[in-house]
C-alpha positions in Angstrom: 21.8 15.5 -10.1 25.3 15.4 -9.1 26.5 13.3 -6.7 26.1 16.0 -3.6 22.4 17.6 -3.5 21.3 19.9 -1.1 17.7 20.5 -0.6 17.2 24.1 0.8 14.5 25.6 2.7 12.1 22.7 3.5 9.8 21.8 5.8 11.6 18.6 7.0 9.0 15.8 8.2 9.7 12.6 9.6 7.5 10.5 11.5 10.3 8.0 12.9 11.6 10.6 14.8 9.1 13.3 15.1 11.1 15.5 13.4 8.7 18.9 11.8 10.7 21.6 11.2 12.4 24.0 8.8 15.6 23.3 7.5 18.1 21.5 4.6 18.8 18.1 3.9 22.0 17.1 2.2 22.3 14.4 0.0 25.5 12.4 -1.0 26.2 9.3 -2.9 22.7 8.1 -2.7 22.4 8.6 1.1 21.5 11.2 3.4 24.6 13.1 4.7 23.1 16.0 6.8 19.9 17.3 8.3 19.2 20.6 9.3 21.1 23.6 9.0 23.7 22.4 6.2 26.5 24.4 4.3 27.1 23.6 0.9 30.6 22.2 0.0 32.3 22.0 -2.8 30.3 20.7 -5.8 27.0 20.5 -4.7 23.9 21.1 -6.5 21.3 23.0 -4.6 17.7 23.0 -5.1 15.4 25.4 -3.5 12.4 23.2 -1.8 10.7 27.1 -1.0 8.7 26.0 1.7 7.4 22.7 0.5 7.3 19.5 2.7 10.4 17.2 2.1 9.7 13.8 3.6 10.7 10.0 3.3 9.3 8.5 0.3 6.2 6.4 0.4 6.6 3.2 0.8 3.6 1.3 -0.7 2.9 -2.5 0.9 0.1 -3.6 -1.2 0.5 -3.3 -5.3 -0.6 -5.2 -8.2 1.6 -4.8 -11.4 0.3 -7.7 -13.5 4.0 -8.2 -14.9 4.6 -11.1 -15.9 1.5 -12.3 -18.0 -1.1 -9.0 -18.1 1.2 -6.2 -19.2 -1.6 -4.5 -21.5 -3.2 -3.6 -17.7 0.4 -2.8 -16.3 3.7 -3.4 -16.5 6.5 -2.6 -14.0 7.8 0.3 -16.1 4.2 1.7 -16.3 3.4 1.0 -12.6 6.9 2.4 -11.4 6.1 5.7 -13.5 3.0 6.1 -11.8 4.5 5.3 -8.4 7.0 8.2 -8.7 4.4 10.5 -9.7 2.5 9.9 -6.6 5.7 10.1 -4.2 6.0 6.6 -3.7 9.7 5.3 -3.7 9.2 1.8 -2.9 6.3 -0.6 -3.7 5.6 -4.2 -3.1 3.9 -6.5 -5.7 1.6 -9.0 -5.0 2.2 -12.6 -6.6 -1.1 -13.1 -8.4 0.6 -12.7 -11.7 0.6 -15.5 -14.6 2.4 -17.4 -13.8 2.1 -17.0 -10.1 5.3 -15.7 -8.0 5.9 -18.9 -6.2 9.2 -20.0 -7.3 13.1 -18.4 -7.0 13.3 -17.6 -10.9 10.0 -15.4 -10.8 11.3 -13.7 -7.3 15.0 -12.7 -9.0 12.8 -11.6 -12.2 11.1 -9.0 -10.2 14.5 -7.7 -8.9 16.2 -7.8 -12.5 13.0 -5.7 -13.8 13.2 -3.2 -11.0 16.8 -2.7 -11.9 16.3 -2.2 -15.6 13.2 0.0 -15.1 15.2 2.3 -12.7 12.5 4.1 -11.0 10.6 3.4 -7.8 12.4 0.4 -6.1 10.1 -2.8 -6.9 10.1 -5.5 -4.2 7.9 -8.7 -4.0 6.1 -11.0 -2.2 6.0 -14.7 -2.9 2.6 -16.7 -2.7 1.9 -18.7 0.4 0.8 -21.8 -1.4 1.6 -22.9 -5.0 -0.5 -21.1 -7.4 -2.2 -19.4 -5.0 -4.5 -22.6 -4.5 -4.7 -22.9 -1.1 -3.2 -26.1 -0.5 0.6 -26.9 -1.1 2.8 -24.7 0.8 5.7 -23.0 -1.0 9.4 -23.1 -0.1 9.4 -20.2 1.8 13.0 -20.2 3.4 14.4 -20.3 -0.1 11.8 -17.7 -1.3 12.8 -15.3 1.4 16.5 -15.7 0.9 16.2 -14.8 -3.2 14.2 -11.7 -1.9 10.3 -12.3 -1.1 9.5 -10.0 1.5 6.7 -12.0 2.8 4.0 -14.5 1.8 0.6 -14.2 0.5 -2.0 -15.4 -1.7 -2.8 -12.1 -2.9 -6.8 -11.7 -3.1 -7.7 -15.2 -1.9 -7.6 -16.0 1.6 -6.1 -19.4 2.8 -9.8 -20.9 3.3 -8.0 -24.1 4.8 -7.5 -23.6 8.4 -4.9 -26.3 8.8 -3.1 -25.1 5.8 -3.0 -21.4 7.1 -1.5 -23.1 10.3 1.2 -24.8 8.5 2.3 -21.9 6.7 2.4 -19.5 9.9 4.5 -22.5 11.8 6.7 -22.8 8.8 7.0 -18.8 8.7 7.9 -18.8 12.4 10.7 -20.9 12.0 12.4 -18.4 9.6 10.9 -15.3 11.3 8.8 -14.4 8.3 5.5 -12.5 7.8 2.2 -14.1 6.4 0.1 -11.7 5.1 -4.2 -12.6 4.7 -6.9 -11.5 2.6 -9.6 -11.2 5.5 -12.4 -12.8 3.8 -14.2 -16.2 4.6 -14.6 -17.3 1.2 -17.9 -19.6 1.4 -19.4 -16.5 3.1 -18.2 -13.9 0.5 -19.0 -16.3 -2.8 -20.7 -14.7 -5.7 -21.3 -11.7 -3.5 -20.7 -8.4 -5.2 -21.2 -5.5 -2.7 -21.4 -4.8 1.0 -24.8 -6.5 2.6 -27.3 -3.8 3.5 -29.8 -1.6 2.2 -28.1 -0.5 -0.8 -27.4 -3.9 -2.0 -31.2 -4.5 -1.5 -32.3 -1.7 -3.5 -29.7 -2.6 -6.3 -30.6 -6.2 -6.5 -27.1 -7.3 -6.0 -26.0 -10.4 -4.3 -24.4 -9.2 -1.0 -21.1 -9.9 1.1 -21.8 -9.9 5.0 -19.5 -7.9 6.7 -19.2 -10.8 9.1 -16.9 -12.8 6.5 -14.2 -10.5 7.3 -14.1 -10.9 11.0 -14.7 -14.8 10.9 -11.4 -15.1 9.0 -9.5 -12.5 11.2 -10.6 -13.9 14.3 -9.9 -17.7 13.3 -6.4 -16.6 11.9 -5.7 -14.7 15.1 -6.2 -17.7 17.1 -4.0 -19.5 14.2 -1.0 -16.6 15.3 -1.7 -17.2 18.9 -0.9 -20.6 19.0 2.3 -20.8 16.3 3.4 -17.2 17.5 4.2 -16.5 13.9 4.0 -12.8 12.5 0.6 -12.2 10.8 -0.4 -9.2 8.8 -4.1 -9.0 7.9 -4.5 -6.9 4.6 -6.7 -3.9 3.8 -9.1 -4.1 6.9 -12.5 -2.9 6.5 -15.0 -3.2 9.1 -15.5 -2.0 12.6 -15.5 -5.5 14.2 -12.4 -6.8 12.6 -10.6 -3.8 13.6 -12.0 -4.7 17.2 -10.6 -7.7 17.0 -7.1 -7.0 16.1 -7.2 -4.1 18.7 -7.8 -6.9 21.3 -5.0 -9.1 19.8 -2.7 -6.4 20.0 -3.5 -5.7 23.6 -2.9 -9.2 24.6 0.6 -9.1 22.6 0.2 -11.1 19.6 2.5 -10.3 16.6 -0.2 -9.0 14.6 -0.1 -5.9 12.0 -2.4 -4.9 9.6 -3.1 -2.3 7.1 -6.1 -0.5 5.0 -6.4 1.2 1.9 -7.6 4.6 1.0 -10.9 3.6 -0.3 -12.3 2.3 2.9 -11.9 5.8 4.7 -12.2 8.0 1.5 -15.3 6.3 0.3 -18.0 4.0 1.6 -20.8 2.0 0.0 -22.8 4.9 -1.5 -20.0 5.3 -4.1 -21.5 2.3 -6.0 -24.5 4.3 -6.9 -26.3 3.3 -9.6 -23.8 0.3 -10.5 -20.4 2.0 -10.7 -18.1 -0.9 -11.2 -15.1 1.7 -10.7 -16.2 1.4 -6.9 -15.9 -2.3 -6.8 -13.3 -3.6 -4.7 -12.4 -6.5 -2.4 -13.0 -6.5 0.3 -16.2 -4.3 -0.7 -17.0 -0.8 0.1 -18.7 -0.7 3.6 -21.1 1.5 5.7 -20.4 4.9 6.9 -20.1 3.1 10.4 -17.4 1.1 9.3 -15.7 3.9 7.6 -15.5 5.8 10.6 -14.3 3.1 12.4 -11.4 2.9 9.7 -10.7 6.2 10.6 -10.6 5.4 14.4 -8.4 2.5 13.9 -5.8 4.9 12.2 -6.6 7.2 14.9 -5.2 5.0 17.7 -2.8 2.7 15.8 -4.6 -0.3 15.5 -4.3 -0.1 11.7 -0.4 0.4 11.2 -0.3 1.3 7.6 -2.0 2.3 4.4 -1.2 0.8 1.1 -2.7 1.6 -2.5 -4.3 -1.5 -2.9 -3.3 -0.9 -6.7 -5.5 -2.9 -9.0 -5.5 -2.0 -12.5 -7.8 -3.1 -14.8 -8.9 -2.6 -18.3 -12.0 -1.2 -19.7 -13.2 -4.8 -21.1 -12.8 -5.8 -17.2 -14.8 -3.2 -15.8 -17.4 -2.3 -18.1 -19.3 -5.1 -17.5 -22.8 -5.8 -15.5 -21.7 -5.2 -11.8 -22.0 -8.7 -10.5 -19.4 -9.7 -13.3 -17.0 -6.8 -13.2 -13.4 -7.3 -11.9 -12.8 -5.9 -8.7 -9.9 -3.4 -8.0 -9.1 0.4 -8.4 -5.9 2.1 -9.3 -4.4 3.7 -6.4 -0.4 4.9 -6.9 -1.2 8.4 -7.8 -3.9 9.0 -5.2 -2.0 7.5 -2.1 -0.6 10.9 -0.9 -3.4 13.3 -1.5 -6.0 10.5 -0.2 -4.0 10.1 2.8 -3.5 13.5 3.4 -7.4 14.3 3.3 -7.2 12.5 7.1 -4.6 15.4 8.0 -6.6 18.3 6.2 -9.9 16.6 7.8 -8.5 16.9 11.3 -8.6 12.8 11.7 -4.9 12.6 12.2 -1.5 14.6 12.7 0.7 15.2 9.8 3.2 13.1 11.1 0.5 10.4 11.7 -0.8 10.4 8.5 2.6 10.3 6.7 3.8 7.5 9.1 1.2 5.3 8.1 2.8 5.3 4.3 6.5 5.6 5.3 7.9 4.5 8.6 5.2 1.9 9.4 5.2 -0.2 6.2 8.9 0.0 6.3 9.3 -1.5 9.9 6.6 -4.2 9.0 8.4 -5.4 6.1 12.0 -4.7 7.6 13.0 -2.6 4.9 15.7 0.2 4.9 13.3 2.9 4.1 10.5 5.3 5.6 12.8 7.6 7.8 15.3 10.7 7.3 18.3 10.0 9.1 22.2 10.6 8.3 23.4 7.5 6.6 19.7 6.4 5.4 19.1 5.8 1.5 18.0 9.1 0.0 14.5 7.9 -1.1 12.4 11.3 -0.6 9.2 13.1 -1.6 9.0 16.8 -1.7 5.1 17.8 -1.9 2.8 20.6 -1.7 0.7 19.9 1.1 -2.1 22.6 0.8 -2.7 23.6 -3.0 -5.9 22.5 -4.1 -6.4 20.2 -7.3 -8.6 18.0 -9.1 -7.7 14.3 -9.7 -7.4 13.5 -13.4 -7.6 10.0 -14.3 -7.0 10.5 -17.8 -3.5 12.1 -16.9 -2.4 9.5 -14.7 0.7 7.4 -15.9 -1.0 4.0 -15.1 -2.0 2.0 -18.3 -5.4 1.3 -16.8 -7.9 4.1 -15.6 -10.2 2.1 -13.1 -10.7 4.8 -10.8 -13.8 6.1 -8.8 -11.9 9.4 -7.9 -11.7 11.2 -11.4 -12.6 14.8 -10.6 -12.3 14.6 -6.9 -11.1 17.8 -5.4 -7.9 17.1 -3.2 -5.2 18.9 -1.4 -1.5 17.6 -1.5 0.8 16.5 -4.5 4.2 15.2 -4.8 6.5 17.9 -6.8 9.7 15.9 -7.0 10.5 12.1 -6.1 14.0 11.2 -5.3 15.4 7.6 -5.4 18.6 6.8 -4.0 19.6 10.6 -4.4 18.2 11.0 -7.8 15.2 12.6 -9.1 12.9 10.4 -10.9 9.9 12.8 -10.8 9.5 16.2 -11.2 5.9 18.0 -11.5 4.9 20.1 -14.1 3.0 23.0 -13.7 
């Protein structure tokens, strides 16, 4: 693409401003230069969108990329390819790599690799505690100055309340964000799926849903004590969502996200020991699934993240209790989020806002909106054409997805980062 591009005849969608109307969008030198009726000037490349939707590129705030340390499962390059194929222009990597991202050199390594790959923008969290061990805090101030967006022990909850309080107090000093995995470890230990009739029938050790709300309510109290910004990752139960709702009503600086599998699936997806449906927290009851949709509808749940967690076959094709938890999600984030619109649960702008504007606001990123002067990170997508998810055709190295063959609507046609097309759908 040239330095100046005009996207013509698009349906412009911007959750940040409420924009939803036909029009054009002009990109110049990697930034948005005009919106609405825009006349081409000079050497301008014209791209006919033919009525397709044009929105800010998706911001995926929870991704495991496995580099460094386990590149056979995913690398930054293959993860970035999968991201742009799914319309994601910015993704934030969790620090549970080998070694753990808990020092300045590794934060800088991610930034350097992102520039080298040159597809989606890759940012990173840093560990809240050294080695993700839940004991000694990392140097949050220095790590943030080097580019870490927030602090989390990824899929491990900070179990010690005193350590969590210290982390929040430290973060409050620098106005930083702490993200927590909502699961009380002693209640979840050795569990494989959600507690209930299905776990009993399958003979699997179960995890009580109370493990989530107990951790959430503890951390909300610590948030109230310290005044620090707290983000609760992948909420999945009605009780936890209700606790966050009440905390927001009290004015606490708390946000939360969920993942598509918590509103697109329930515990019945485990079927007869289907390890591709094993996630952490586990898939919940139908009642909880509906509560997640309700939380998205009323704004209690701020954002939707893919929770992309690639695993090789050796990690998944094991007895259910021994298999790794997690599924891939970069290329299914957009169509599964759009199911909320197609099913009548959310408006189109509400659904898109959960994967663009809100995660960008939570992480204070210059992304997620269509406005003159903003970076031209865009996704052009077909809203209504039906297709079936084909796991084998995905760009991720790993194929651990429970959605293979699922009929969906909505697909990224073109993904643009800094004004340059980095993905174009063929077919």
